[in-house]
ROVEXNU-481917 format. One line per 2 residues: number of its first residue (from 1); their letters; for each residue x negated, y negated, z negated of N, C-alpha, C. Coordinates in pm, whole numbers. Example, Ala and Ser with C-alpha at 12.3 -4.5 7.8 and 13.67 -1.06 7.14 Angstrom:
# ROVEXNU-481917
1> as> -1319/569/-780/-1230/450/-780/-1320/330/-780  -1285/225/-708/-1367/106/-714/-1290/-3/-787
END
This chain:
# ROVEXNU-481917
1> mg> -2117/-2203/915/-2105/-2347/937/-1981/-2397/866  -1995/-2506/790/-1885/-2559/713/-1780/-2623/802
3> rs> -1664/-2649/746/-1555/-2711/820/-1522/-2844/756  -1463/-2936/836/-1429/-3067/783/-1306/-3059/694
5> rr> -1218/-2962/720/-1096/-2948/642/-1103/-2823/557  -1094/-2840/428/-1101/-2726/336/-969/-2715/262
7> ti> -936/-2593/224/-812/-2572/150/-838/-2599/1  -730/-2620/-72/-741/-2647/-216/-801/-2527/-290
9> pe> -766/-2401/-258/-835/-2290/-325/-986/-2292/-303  -1030/-2325/-182/-1173/-2332/-155/-1238/-2442/-238
11> el> -1173/-2558/-243/-1230/-2670/-319/-1234/-2641/-468  -1130/-2576/-520/-1129/-2541/-661/-1244/-2446/-694
13> ll> -1268/-2350/-606/-1376/-2254/-629/-1513/-2321/-621  -1530/-2413/-527/-1656/-2485/-517/-1680/-2572/-640
15> la> -1573/-2630/-695/-1587/-2707/-819/-1631/-2618/-934  -1580/-2496/-937/-1609/-2404/-1048/-1746/-2340/-1036
17> ld> -1806/-2345/-920/-1935/-2279/-898/-2048/-2358/-964  -2118/-2292/-1053/-2229/-2355/-1125/-2355/-2347/-1038
19> pa> -2410/-2463/-995/-2527/-2458/-907/-2652/-2402/-975  -2656/-2407/-1107/-2775/-2359/-1178/-2776/-2208/-1193
21> tg> -2659/-2149/-1217/-2652/-2005/-1243/-2597/-1924/-1126  -2527/-1990/-1034/-2466/-1917/-924/-2343/-1840/-964
23> tt> -2289/-1867/-1083/-2167/-1802/-1129/-2055/-1905/-1137  -1933/-1857/-1157/-1819/-1948/-1165/-1782/-1973/-1310
25> aq> -1751/-2099/-1340/-1703/-2133/-1473/-1559/-2084/-1489  -1521/-2057/-1613/-1385/-2014/-1646/-1336/-1899/-1558
27> pq> -1413/-1790/-1549/-1373/-1680/-1459/-1241/-1615/-1495  -1206/-1615/-1625/-1084/-1546/-1666/-959/-1619/-1618
29> sl> -965/-1750/-1608/-848/-1826/-1566/-856/-1870/-1420  -971/-1853/-1357/-989/-1903/-1222/-901/-1831/-1121
31> dl> -881/-1700/-1138/-792/-1627/-1048/-651/-1685/-1053  -605/-1721/-1173/-474/-1783/-1187/-470/-1915/-1111
33> gl> -576/-1994/-1128/-582/-2122/-1059/-585/-2107/-908  -655/-2006/-859/-661/-1984/-715/-525/-1943/-660
35> ag> -452/-1860/-736/-316/-1822/-694/-227/-1945/-690  -242/-2033/-790/-164/-2157/-790/-205/-2250/-678
37> aq> -335/-2256/-650/-384/-2342/-542/-330/-2297/-407  -311/-2167/-389/-252/-2117/-265/-110/-2171/-249
39> lv> -35/-2176/-359/102/-2229/-352/101/-2376/-312  12/-2453/-370/4/-2596/-336/-31/-2614/-189
41> el> -128/-2537/-142/-170/-2549/-1/-57/-2510/93  17/-2405/58/130/-2364/141/240/-2470/139
43> al> 258/-2536/25/357/-2643/18/315/-2762/104  188/-2798/100/139/-2908/183/150/-2874/332
45> ag> 143/-2745/365/157/-2701/504/303/-2687/545  397/-2715/455/539/-2709/487/597/-2569/490
47> ri> 524/-2471/431/572/-2333/434/660/-2298/314  637/-2359/201/717/-2333/81/754/-2466/18
49> ap> 850/-2463/-74/893/-2585/-143/941/-2546/-282  927/-2636/-380/977/-2605/-514/1129/-2605/-516
51> dg> 1185/-2514/-593/1329/-2504/-614/1350/-2493/-764  1351/-2607/-834/1349/-2605/-980/1213/-2557/-1026
53> dr> 1211/-2451/-1107/1083/-2393/-1149/1046/-2274/-1060  1113/-2263/-947/1090/-2152/-856/1027/-2201/-726
55> ia> 977/-2106/-649/913/-2134/-521/994/-2065/-412  1034/-2142/-310/1113/-2086/-200/1037/-2101/-69
57> vv> 1042/-1998/14/984/-2005/148/1081/-2079/238  1033/-2185/303/1117/-2264/394/1075/-2247/539
59> ma> 956/-2193/562/909/-2164/698/810/-2049/689  842/-1938/752/758/-1818/742/651/-1811/848
61> rp> 640/-1912/935/539/-1909/1040/399/-1912/980  308/-1823/1023/173/-1819/966/98/-1951/983
63> tg> 5/-1976/892/-75/-2097/896/-202/-2079/977  -243/-1954/998/-369/-1927/1065/-482/-1899/968
65> dp> -458/-1920/838/-556/-1888/734/-518/-1752/676  -603/-1649/694/-564/-1514/652/-527/-1502/504
67> tl> -602/-1569/417/-573/-1558/274/-442/-1625/239  -414/-1741/298/-287/-1810/272/-170/-1732/333
69> ds> -192/-1678/453/-84/-1606/520/-48/-1478/446  -146/-1415/381/-118/-1298/300/-26/-1335/182
71> al> -54/-1448/118/31/-1494/8/169/-1531/59  174/-1598/174/303/-1638/231/389/-1517/264
73> el> 328/-1412/317/404/-1291/351/457/-1224/225  378/-1221/120/425/-1163/-6/543/-1241/-61
75> lr> 537/-1373/-52/649/-1456/-96/773/-1431/-10  753/-1418/119/865/-1395/209/935/-1263/178
77> rr> 855/-1162/146/912/-1031/117/997/-1030/-9  975/-1127/-97/1057/-1133/-219/1205/-1154/-184
79> gs> 1230/-1225/-76/1367/-1243/-31/1443/-1354/-101  1399/-1397/-216/1464/-1504/-291/1357/-1583/-365
81> pv> 1387/-1707/-402/1287/-1788/-473/1234/-1717/-597  1106/-1731/-621/1042/-1664/-734/991/-1771/-830
83> ra> 999/-1745/-959/947/-1838/-1057/796/-1852/-1041  750/-1974/-1044/606/-1999/-1026/523/-1925/-1130
85> vh> 571/-1922/-1254/495/-1856/-1361/486/-1706/-1338  590/-1646/-1279/587/-1503/-1251/495/-1472/-1134
87> wi> 495/-1559/-1033/407/-1538/-918/261/-1549/-959  229/-1654/-1031/90/-1677/-1071/43/-1572/-1170
89> gg> 132/-1526/-1255/96/-1427/-1355/95/-1284/-1304  132/-1263/-1177/130/-1129/-1122/-12/-1080/-1099
91> pr> -28/-955/-1058/-162/-901/-1036/-238/-981/-931  -355/-1031/-969/-437/-1108/-877/-581/-1056/-879
93> lg> -596/-927/-895/-730/-868/-902/-807/-897/-774  -927/-950/-790/-1015/-970/-675/-992/-1097/-596
95> lr> -901/-1184/-639/-874/-1305/-562/-996/-1397/-559  -1066/-1408/-671/-1187/-1491/-676/-1293/-1436/-581
97> qt> -1311/-1304/-582/-1411/-1244/-492/-1369/-1258/-346  -1239/-1250/-321/-1190/-1269/-184/-1230/-1406/-132
99> yl> -1214/-1507/-217/-1247/-1643/-173/-1398/-1666/-168  -1474/-1603/-255/-1620/-1614/-246/-1670/-1554/-115
101> th> -1616/-1438/-80/-1653/-1375/48/-1612/-1463/165  -1494/-1524/152/-1444/-1613/256/-1537/-1734/273
103> le> -1579/-1794/161/-1670/-1908/167/-1806/-1869/225  -1850/-1747/193/-1977/-1700/250/-1965/-1683/401
105> rc> -1852/-1630/445/-1830/-1611/588/-1824/-1744/662  -1771/-1846/593/-1763/-1981/652/-1894/-2057/643
107> gm> -1991/-1999/573/-2121/-2064/562/-2131/-2168/452  -2034/-2172/361/-2036/-2272/254/-2110/-2224/130
109> vh> -2125/-2093/114/-2205/-2039/4/-2293/-1928/58  -2396/-1897/-19/-2489/-1790/18/-2499/-1692/-98
111> av> -2478/-1564/-69/-2483/-1461/-172/-2628/-1423/-200  -2662/-1416/-330/-2797/-1379/-372/-2788/-1254/-459
113> ag> -2843/-1144/-412/-2838/-1019/-488/-2941/-1023/-601  -2905/-961/-713/-2996/-956/-827/-2962/-838/-916
115> qm> -3021/-836/-1034/-2996/-729/-1130/-2979/-788/-1270  -2892/-724/-1346/-2873/-761/-1485/-2943/-658/-1572
117> cg> -3028/-708/-1662/-3107/-620/-1749/-3196/-527/-1668  -3228/-565/-1545/-3315/-486/-1461/-3252/-359/-1407
119> vl> -3121/-341/-1431/-3056/-217/-1388/-2929/-245/-1308  -2834/-320/-1366/-2704/-340/-1304/-2712/-441/-1190
121> pt> -2663/-404/-1072/-2668/-497/-959/-2570/-613/-980  -2610/-733/-947/-2525/-850/-958/-2535/-932/-829
123> tr> -2436/-1016/-807/-2438/-1107/-693/-2405/-1246/-743  -2491/-1340/-711/-2468/-1479/-745/-2451/-1558/-616
125> yq> -2385/-1673/-628/-2354/-1751/-509/-2405/-1894/-523  -2477/-1937/-421/-2530/-2073/-417/-2464/-2148/-302
127> at> -2425/-2272/-330/-2367/-2355/-225/-2474/-2387/-121  -2442/-2366/6/-2538/-2392/112/-2524/-2533/167
129> et> -2405/-2590/156/-2382/-2727/202/-2344/-2811/81  -2446/-2858/11/-2420/-2932/-113/-2347/-3063/-88
131> ai> -2355/-3116/34/-2283/-3239/65/-2132/-3220/50  -2083/-3099/82/-1940/-3071/69/-1900/-3072/-78
133> sr> -1979/-3004/-161/-1950/-3001/-304/-1956/-3142/-364  -2053/-3222/-320/-2065/-3359/-371/-1943/-3443/-330
135> ei> -1896/-3423/-207/-1780/-3499/-160/-1655/-3465/-241  -1638/-3337/-271/-1523/-3295/-353/-1531/-3357/-491
137> rt> -1649/-3350/-550/-1669/-3406/-684/-1651/-3557/-684  -1697/-3625/-580/-1683/-3770/-572/-1537/-3811/-566
139> rl> -1457/-3738/-488/-1313/-3767/-482/-1250/-3756/-619  -1287/-3652/-693/-1231/-3632/-826/-1278/-3742/-921
141> dn> -1406/-3776/-915/-1461/-3881/-1001/-1393/-4015/-974  -1373/-4046/-846/-1309/-4172/-811/-1166/-4179/-862
143> ai> -1094/-4067/-853/-956/-4064/-903/-951/-4085/-1053  -1052/-4035/-1122/-1056/-4047/-1268/-1098/-4187/-1311
145> rt> -1197/-4243/-1245/-1258/-4367/-1293/-1194/-4494/-1241  -1132/-4489/-1123/-1073/-4611/-1067/-932/-4635/-1114
147> gv> -862/-4529/-1151/-723/-4545/-1191/-628/-4559/-1073  -680/-4556/-951/-596/-4564/-831/-529/-4429/-808
149> pp> -397/-4426/-787/-330/-4298/-764/-395/-4222/-649  -436/-4098/-670/-504/-4022/-564/-407/-3967/-462
151> dp> -460/-3921/-351/-378/-3853/-251/-329/-3720/-308  -224/-3662/-251/-166/-3538/-307/-266/-3424/-321
153> rt> -358/-3409/-227/-453/-3299/-234/-547/-3317/-353  -598/-3439/-372/-688/-3463/-484/-614/-3453/-617
155> aa> -491/-3503/-620/-411/-3494/-743/-387/-3348/-781  -352/-3265/-681/-328/-3123/-708/-456/-3053/-752
157> la> -568/-3088/-689/-697/-3029/-727/-731/-3065/-871  -710/-3191/-909/-735/-3234/-1046/-646/-3160/-1145
159> al> -519/-3145/-1110/-425/-3076/-1198/-468/-2931/-1221  -511/-2864/-1115/-553/-2725/-1126/-685/-2712/-1200
161> ah> -776/-2806/-1175/-904/-2805/-1247/-880/-2816/-1398  -787/-2904/-1436/-753/-2914/-1578/-688/-2786/-1628
163> av> -597/-2730/-1548/-520/-2613/-1593/-609/-2492/-1619  -714/-2474/-1541/-801/-2357/-1560/-915/-2385/-1657
165> gl> -924/-2508/-1707/-1024/-2538/-1808/-1158/-2584/-1753  -1158/-2641/-1632/-1285/-2687/-1574/-1328/-2823/-1629
167> gk> -1243/-2888/-1708/-1277/-3020/-1759/-1410/-3021/-1834  -1431/-2924/-1921/-1555/-2921/-2000/-1675/-2882/-1915
169> hl> -1652/-2815/-1805/-1759/-2781/-1712/-1799/-2903/-1629  -1700/-2981/-1587/-1727/-3096/-1501/-1769/-3219/-1581
171> yp> -1710/-3235/-1699/-1736/-3354/-1782/-1764/-3307/-1925  -1884/-3255/-1948/-1913/-3193/-2078/-1941/-3295/-2189
173> gn> -1936/-3245/-2313/-1979/-3323/-2429/-1884/-3434/-2467  -1924/-3508/-2572/-1842/-3619/-2619/-1832/-3730/-2515
175> eg> -1939/-3748/-2438/-1937/-3855/-2339/-1838/-3827/-2226  -1799/-3700/-2210/-1703/-3666/-2106/-1560/-3658/-2155
177> rs> -1538/-3691/-2281/-1404/-3675/-2338/-1300/-3761/-2268  -1333/-3888/-2241/-1235/-3975/-2175/-1208/-3929/-2032
179> sr> -1310/-3879/-1964/-1290/-3828/-1828/-1201/-3704/-1829  -1220/-3619/-1929/-1134/-3499/-1940/-989/-3539/-1964
181> sr> -970/-3644/-2044/-836/-3690/-2072/-770/-3746/-1947  -845/-3823/-1869/-789/-3879/-1745/-767/-3770/-1641
183> lr> -852/-3667/-1641/-831/-3553/-1551/-697/-3488/-1580  -666/-3473/-1709/-537/-3416/-1748/-422/-3505/-1703
185> dl> -441/-3638/-1713/-332/-3729/-1678/-300/-3730/-1529  -395/-3689/-1445/-371/-3689/-1301/-266/-3587/-1259
187> ir> -228/-3502/-1352/-131/-3397/-1321/4/-3455/-1279  29/-3580/-1319/161/-3639/-1292/174/-3695/-1150
189> hd> 64/-3701/-1075/66/-3768/-945/111/-3678/-831  128/-3549/-853/174/-3461/-747/272/-3360/-807
191> pm> 400/-3368/-771/501/-3280/-832/471/-3131/-816  431/-3090/-696/402/-2949/-674/278/-2907/-751
193> gg> 175/-2991/-747/54/-2961/-824/83/-2954/-972  169/-3043/-1020/206/-3041/-1161/282/-2916/-1199
195> lv> 378/-2877/-1113/455/-2755/-1138/364/-2633/-1147  273/-2623/-1052/184/-2507/-1046/85/-2510/-1163
197> ah> 30/-2627/-1194/-66/-2637/-1304/-2/-2599/-1436  120/-2645/-1460/190/-2607/-1583/217/-2457/-1587
199> av> 248/-2398/-1471/270/-2254/-1465/143/-2178/-1499  28/-2226/-1449/-101/-2163/-1480/-126/-2166/-1630
201> md> -102/-2282/-1693/-123/-2293/-1837/-24/-2208/-1915  100/-2200/-1866/200/-2116/-1934/160/-1969/-1932
203> vq> 107/-1923/-1818/63/-1783/-1810/-49/-1757/-1910  -143/-1850/-1919/-254/-1832/-2013/-207/-1830/-2157
205> ng> -101/-1907/-2186/-48/-1915/-2322/59/-1811/-2350  89/-1727/-2251/189/-1623/-2271/332/-1671/-2259
207> vg> 351/-1796/-2216/486/-1850/-2199/542/-1800/-2067  666/-1755/-2069/729/-1706/-1947/712/-1558/-1927
209> aq> 620/-1495/-2002/603/-1351/-1990/711/-1276/-2068  769/-1345/-2169/872/-1281/-2250/1005/-1286/-2178
211> pr> 1078/-1175/-2170/1211/-1179/-2109/1307/-1258/-2197  1402/-1324/-2134/1501/-1399/-2210/1596/-1305/-2282
213> rp> 1622/-1335/-2409/1716/-1251/-2484/1859/-1289/-2448  1945/-1190/-2434/2085/-1222/-2405/2147/-1292/-2524
215> qa> 2234/-1390/-2497/2300/-1462/-2605/2405/-1374/-2670  2406/-1376/-2803/2497/-1291/-2877/2642/-1330/-2855
217> aa> 2666/-1459/-2828/2803/-1507/-2816/2856/-1495/-2673  2779/-1438/-2584/2821/-1432/-2445/2939/-1338/-2426
219> va> 2952/-1235/-2509/3060/-1138/-2496/3143/-1140/-2624  3271/-1160/-2611/3357/-1164/-2729/3373/-1025/-2788
221> pv> 3381/-1013/-2921/3397/-881/-2982/3533/-821/-2948  3533/-689/-2929/3657/-619/-2896/3734/-589/-3023
223> rq> 3860/-631/-3027/3943/-605/-3144/3997/-462/-3140  3985/-393/-3253/4038/-258/-3263/4185/-263/-3306
225> pa> 4268/-183/-3245/4409/-179/-3288/4418/-144/-3437  4511/-209/-3504/4525/-190/-3649/4560/-46/-3684
227> ar> 4633/24/-3594/4677/159/-3627/4563/258/-3626  4452/223/-3560/4341/317/-3551/4236/279/-3653
229> at> 4252/326/-3771/4159/294/-3879/4055/401/-3898  4067/511/-3823/3970/619/-3840/3838/580/-3777
231> ae> 3732/638/-3827/3598/606/-3777/3578/665/-3639  3497/599/-3561/3462/652/-3430/3379/778/-3446
233> pa> 3381/867/-3347/3294/985/-3354/3148/943/-3363  3069/1034/-3417/2928/1003/-3440/2854/972/-3311
235> ga> 2900/1022/-3200/2829/1003/-3074/2871/880/-2998  2947/788/-3059/2994/670/-2987/2876/585/-2945
237> pg> 2884/535/-2825/2771/454/-2777/2767/320/-2847  2645/268/-2866/2626/134/-2923/2545/51/-2827
239> qs> 2523/-74/-2865/2443/-160/-2779/2299/-114/-2781  2235/-118/-2667/2095/-75/-2657/2008/-195/-2626
241> rh> 1888/-187/-2674/1789/-291/-2643/1700/-240/-2532  1671/-330/-2442/1580/-295/-2333/1453/-373/-2352
243> gh> 1342/-308/-2379/1214/-377/-2396/1143/-389/-2264  1088/-502/-2243/1014/-526/-2121/870/-552/-2156
245> gr> 779/-494/-2080/637/-517/-2105/597/-656/-2060  492/-706/-2111/437/-834/-2069/380/-820/-1929
247> ma> 371/-930/-1861/316/-926/-1726/172/-883/-1730  131/-814/-1625/-8/-769/-1619/-101/-887/-1617
249> rv> -206/-884/-1695/-303/-993/-1698/-396/-984/-1577  -441/-1099/-1537/-533/-1101/-1424/-666/-1042/-1466
251> ga> -718/-952/-1385/-849/-895/-1418/-958/-997/-1403  -1046/-1000/-1497/-1156/-1096/-1493/-1285/-1021/-1473
253> r> -1365/-1081/-1400/-1496/-1017/-1379/-1588/-1055/-1492
END
């Protein structure tokens, strides 16, 4: 049975669900968007707050939503504010499936078993309460077409939908170009949604995964005494470079 109040991750997933195929659009970036949507929902619940480009826990009390509380606990364990781009770009394997299972348990989608090429088992998901999906889409359409500033939840949903690339899925073709442009512009109406949406896009573009290089001028060169003109021994230590790997990419189904 559906609920009157849905979280932003749930709404984002329902927007991405293709009613014709039972699959999700933009699966490679959707996990990133869901991780970002969790941050927005936790911020709206008063559990976290932006601290520059970082996210800080301001109240560790559980929300009652198991998926959100799991994310909140992970943030709490960090002990200090974490950069949004690093949080979203961290391992998020299975987050999309976690939310699909959650929606099925809530009665909002129905799992349909099938086979690919007559051999490989597959699972597709159909929305069982299409009125909910229509209501979500109507809110987004109204925000795009009326020009009236949307409420924070709708603004954040629009920002995340743009960030994960759902614009072409929701408003396809040349006729949807202006709607896609206005969807992108809605990112400015919610600071937290904007912060998270930009972090999602940065992760996809590889921004923020590179470690910052130390500035060469940060340490003054050491002057050698004039009397010591002899060369240092061959084993003298020199400056070392520390290479850091890129952040793990989110697994895509």
